[in-house]
N, C-alpha and C positions, 0 to 999 in steps of 0.2 A: 724210121718211117721209110717205106719204099716209094719209088716214083709213082707207082699206081695209087698209093695212099694220098700223096700230095695232089695228084691230078683229080682224084675223086673229091678231096676236100675243096679244091678250087671250083669244081663243077657244082657241088652242093652249095657252096658259098654263093656262086653266081645265081643259082636258082632261088635260094632263100632270100638273097639280097634283092633280086628283081621282084619277087613276090612282096617283099617288105616295102619296096618303092611303090608298087601298085596299090597297096593299102593306104598309103599316106596321100591325102588329096593335094592337088596343086602340082606345080612344077618344082622339082628339087634341083638346085645348082651343084650336083655332085656328079662325078664321072664314073666310068665303068669300074676302074680299079678300086675306088672307094666303096662302090656298091658291093663288089666281091668281098672286100675286107669286112664291111658291116654284115654281110651275109654269113661269113665264116664265124665272126664273133657272135652274131645272133643265133646261129646254129648250135654252137658250143654252149652258150649261156642258156638258151632255151632248153637244151637237153638236160643241163644240170638242174635247172628249175623244175622241169618235169620229173626227173628222177627224185629230187628232194621232196616233191609233192606226192610221190608214189604213183605217178601216171605211167602206165605201161602200154596203153593202147596207142599205136603209132599215129593215127590221125590227130589225136589230141597233142601228142608230142610235136608233130609238124605245125599245128596251129600255135603252139607255144613258141616255137622257133621263129615262125613268121612274125608273131607279135613282138618279140624281142628285137628282131631286125627292123621292124617298122618303127618302133620307138627310137632305135639308134639312128635310122634315116631321118626321122623328124627332128631329133636333137641336133644332128650334124647340119642338116639343111637350114635350120633356124640360126645356128651359129654362123654359118657361112653367109647367110643373108645379112645378118647384123654387121659382119666385118666388111662387107662390100658396099655398105650404105654410103652414098656420097655426102660430102660435107655441106655446110650451109652455102647458099649462093653468094658469090662474091668473095668468099673466104673470110677469115677473121681480120678485123681491122681495129 
C-alpha cells in the first residue's frame, strides 16, 4: 500500500467515524484516534456487507458504512462508560 493509500484510508476513516459519532445520540467518551479507527473498521466492514448484499449504488454503500461505524461507536462508548463507573460511596467495608 502506498503512502497515498494510507492517507486516504485515514481521511475516509476520520469522515466515516465522525459521521458515525454524529448518528449516535449523547456524548461519547472516545477520542479522535479511536474515532478514526472505528471509522476505518466501519468503512471496511460496511463495504463488505454492502458487497455481500449486492448493493452497488454508492449512497447506499456510504449509509451502510456510516451505520456500521455508528454501531461500533455506540458499543465502544457504552463499554467505556461502564468501565469508568465509580465504585460505591465509602468503598467496601
